C-alpha positions in Angstrom: 0.2 0.2 0.2 1.9 3.0 -1.0 1.8 6.2 1.3 0.3 9.3 -0.3 2.6 12.5 0.5 2.1 16.4 0.5 4.6 18.2 2.1 5.6 17.0 5.1 2.2 15.5 5.4 2.5 11.6 5.2 -0.7 8.9 5.8 0.7 5.9 6.7 -0.7 2.3 5.6 -1.7 1.8 9.7 -3.3 5.3 9.8 -5.3 5.0 6.7 -6.8 1.6 8.1 -7.4 3.4 11.3 -9.2 5.9 9.9 -11.2 3.7 7.5 -12.2 1.5 11.1 -12.9 5.1 12.6 -15.2 5.9 9.7 -16.9 2.4 9.7 -17.7 2.2 13.8 -18.7 6.1 13.7 -21.4 6.5 10.7 -21.0 2.7 9.0 -19.5 4.1 5.7 -16.8 1.8 3.9 -14.1 3.2 2.7 -11.6 1.7 0.5 -8.3 2.6 -1.1 -10.3 4.2 -4.0 -11.2 6.5 -1.4 -7.6 7.2 -0.4 -6.8 10.5 -2.3 -10.3 12.1 -1.4 -9.5 10.9 1.9 -5.9 12.4 2.1 -7.2 16.0 0.5 -10.4 16.5 3.4 -8.3 15.4 6.5 -5.0 17.1 5.5 -7.4 20.5 5.9 -8.3 19.5 9.1 -4.9 18.7 10.3 -3.8 22.0 9.3 -7.4 24.0 10.7 -6.2 21.7 14.1 -2.5 23.2 13.9 -1.6 19.7 13.9 1.9 18.4 12.4 1.1 14.9 11.1 -1.6 12.3 10.6 -0.2 10.4 13.8 -1.2 13.6 15.8 -4.2 13.5 14.2 -5.1 9.8 14.6 -4.0 10.1 18.3 -6.5 13.0 18.8 -9.5 11.0 17.1 -8.4 7.9 20.0 -8.0 10.3 23.0 -11.1 12.2 22.1 -13.5 10.1 20.3 -16.8 11.6 21.2 -15.5 15.3 20.9 -14.0 14.8 17.5 -16.2 12.6 16.0 -18.8 15.5 14.6 -16.2 17.5 13.0 -14.2 14.8 11.5 -17.4 13.2 10.1 -18.6 16.7 8.8 -15.1 16.5 6.8 -15.2 13.4 5.0 -18.7 13.1 3.9 -19.8 13.5 0.6 -22.7 16.1 0.0 -23.2 16.2 -3.7 -26.8 17.2 -4.6 -29.1 19.1 -6.5 -32.6 20.4 -6.7 -34.7 17.4 -8.6 -31.8 15.2 -8.9 -33.4 12.0 -10.4 -36.5 13.8 -11.4 -38.4 10.5 -12.3 -39.1 10.4 -8.6 -40.8 13.6 -8.1 -42.7 13.0 -11.6 -44.0 10.0 -9.8 -45.0 11.4 -6.4 -47.1 14.2 -8.6 -48.5 11.9 -11.0 -49.2 8.8 -9.1 -48.6 8.8 -5.2 -50.0 12.1 -4.2 -52.9 11.7 -6.1 -53.6 8.6 -4.3 -52.8 9.7 -0.9 -55.5 12.1 -1.2 -57.6 9.3 -1.5 -56.4 7.0 0.6 -55.6 9.4 3.6 -59.0 11.2 3.2 -60.1 10.0 6.7 -57.0 11.0 8.4 -56.1 14.4 6.3 -52.3 12.9 7.5 -48.8 13.1 5.5 -45.7 12.3 6.4 -42.7 12.5 4.3 -39.0 11.8 5.5 -35.7 12.6 3.4 -33.2 11.0 5.3 -30.1 11.7 3.5 -31.3 15.2 2.8 -27.3 17.2 2.7 -27.9 21.0 1.3 -31.3 20.6 1.6 -32.2 20.4 -2.3 -33.7 17.1 -1.9 -36.3 17.7 1.0 -37.1 21.6 -0.9 -37.6 19.8 -4.2 -40.1 17.5 -2.0 -41.5 20.2 -0.1 -42.6 21.9 -3.7 -43.8 19.1 -5.1 -45.8 18.6 -2.3 -47.1 22.0 -2.2 -48.1 21.8 -6.3 -49.7 18.9 -5.6 -51.7 19.3 -2.2 -52.4 23.5 -2.5 -55.7 23.2 -2.8 -56.2 21.4 0.6 -52.9 22.0 2.4 -54.6 24.4 5.2 -57.1 21.3 6.0 -54.4 18.7 5.9 -52.0 17.7 8.4 -48.7 17.3 6.0 -44.9 17.5 7.8 -41.4 16.6 5.9 -38.7 15.3 8.1 -35.3 15.6 6.7 -32.4 14.6 8.3 -28.3 14.5 7.7 -25.2 12.7 10.1 -23.6 16.2 8.6 -24.4 19.2 11.4 -22.7 21.6 8.8 -25.1 20.9 5.6 -28.0 20.8 8.2 -27.0 24.6 8.7 -27.4 25.6 5.2 -30.3 23.3 4.8 -32.2 25.4 7.0 -31.4 28.4 5.6 -32.5 27.5 2.4 -30.4 30.2 0.4 -28.9 29.3 -2.3 -26.7 30.8 -5.2 -29.0 31.7 -8.5 -27.0 29.2 -10.6 -28.3 26.1 -8.6 -31.9 26.7 -9.4 -30.7 27.5 -13.0 -31.9 23.9 -14.2 -35.1 24.7 -12.7 -38.4 25.7 -15.0 -38.7 29.1 -14.7 -42.6 29.0 -13.3 -40.8 27.1 -10.4 -38.5 29.6 -9.9 -40.6 32.1 -9.8 -43.5 30.5 -7.5 -41.1 29.0 -5.2 -37.6 31.3 -5.0 -37.4 34.8 -3.8 -34.6 36.6 -5.6 -32.6 38.3 -2.9 -31.7 42.2 -3.0 -28.5 44.5 -2.4 -25.8 42.4 -1.3 -27.8 39.4 -1.9 -28.7 39.5 -4.8 -26.8 36.7 -6.5 -28.9 34.0 -3.9 -32.2 32.9 -3.9 -34.5 31.5 -0.9 -37.3 28.8 -0.7 -40.3 30.4 -0.1 -41.8 30.3 3.9 -44.4 28.6 2.4 -42.3 25.2 1.4 -39.9 25.8 4.5 -42.5 25.4 7.0 -43.4 22.0 5.9 -39.9 21.3 6.5 -38.1 19.9 9.8 -34.7 19.5 9.9 -32.9 17.6 12.5 -29.2 16.1 13.1 -29.5 12.0 12.6 -26.9 9.0 12.3 -28.7 6.6 10.1 -26.7 4.0 12.2 -27.6 5.2 15.8 -31.3 5.2 17.5 -34.0 7.1 15.1 -35.9 9.3 17.3 -38.5 9.6 14.8 -42.3 8.4 14.3 -43.6 7.1 11.8 -45.3 5.4 10.1 -44.2 7.5 7.0 -46.1 7.4 3.4 -42.8 8.3 2.0 -39.0 7.5 2.6 -36.2 8.7 0.6 -33.1 7.2 1.2 -31.2 8.2 -1.9 -27.2 7.7 -2.8 -26.2 7.1 0.4 -26.7 3.3 0.9 -23.9 2.9 -1.3 -21.1 3.5 1.4 -22.6 0.8 3.8 -21.7 -2.7 3.6 -24.3 -5.4 2.9 -25.2 -6.1 6.3 -25.9 -2.6 7.2 -27.5 -2.1 4.0 -30.1 -4.9 5.1 -30.5 -3.8 8.5 -31.1 -0.4 7.4 -34.1 -1.8 4.7 -35.3 -3.6 7.8 -35.6 -0.4 9.6 -37.0 1.6 6.9 -39.5 -1.3 6.2 -41.0 -1.0 10.1 -41.4 3.0 9.8 -43.2 2.8 6.4 -47.2 2.9 6.1 -48.9 0.1 4.2 -48.6 1.0 0.9 -45.4 3.1 1.5 -42.6 4.5 -0.8 -38.7 4.0 -0.5 -36.8 5.5 -2.8 -33.0 4.7 -3.5 -30.2 6.4 -5.6 -29.8 5.2 -9.2 -27.2 2.9 -8.3 -28.6 1.1 -5.4 -31.0 -1.7 -4.7 -32.8 -3.5 -2.4 -30.3 -6.8 -2.6 -32.0 -9.4 -0.6 -34.6 -6.9 1.1 -36.3 -6.8 -2.5 -38.6 -9.6 -1.6 -40.4 -7.5 0.7 -41.3 -4.6 -1.6 -43.1 -4.3 -4.7 -40.6 -2.7 -7.6 -43.0 -0.2 -8.8 -40.5 2.3 -10.5 -36.9 2.7 -11.1 -35.4 2.6 -8.2 -39.0 3.4 -6.6 -40.3 0.3 -4.2 -43.5 0.1 -2.4 -44.5 -1.9 0.8 -47.2 -3.7 0.7 -50.6 -3.1 2.1 
């Protein structure tokens, strides 16, 4: 295993293994040799910020203060690539098929619960919120509709809660949605937009590690767990699918990312669309 060097920093095989084990124990994320360069780049920035002399010193810090350093560490190494309406077909399916169905199915309780379980900087839950607002606008005031958005990374959650983005982040969205659901900034904020309050009020953001206890209340009608399962090993994936299954309402939907699948847990769901899985009624 070849060491990676930059200036005086050296990531030894021993330290790389320790960090990979620490990531797995803390967040269930599996890192291999293919992620070595990425890990090195992100952690050298942490080492500089911590004013430490080496990877040895940083690993010693992780050993001596695991609880205090964990959040900062996880924020540094987790990947937060996202965009509005990423994997558009999921939102299309909700608008065209699922939400009309829920209008009838839940007409007595008038209750709908949605969960974006790896919400990153907020583009996914806000896309979900806009789709929800579009579908339920005529009855929104009469229904109890809530969206839970969670992520392990406290930094991206802070961004998500603000709901403020640079204008180029919404360029791919239709003009009608931009005009209706995003408010343009003025003065020093003229290059930014903010999600309107009517959508933001539907969403609650909370920090949550998927491997730990889930202090959330179901049942959920729809759960998004997209582009996060790929970072876990097979056993952890199956455990997560079992936990999602228990929190889904009968007939509820689980949405996965484009490169993800349920594996052995597929037998408990019906595949109703591209990476869209339904729990039996």
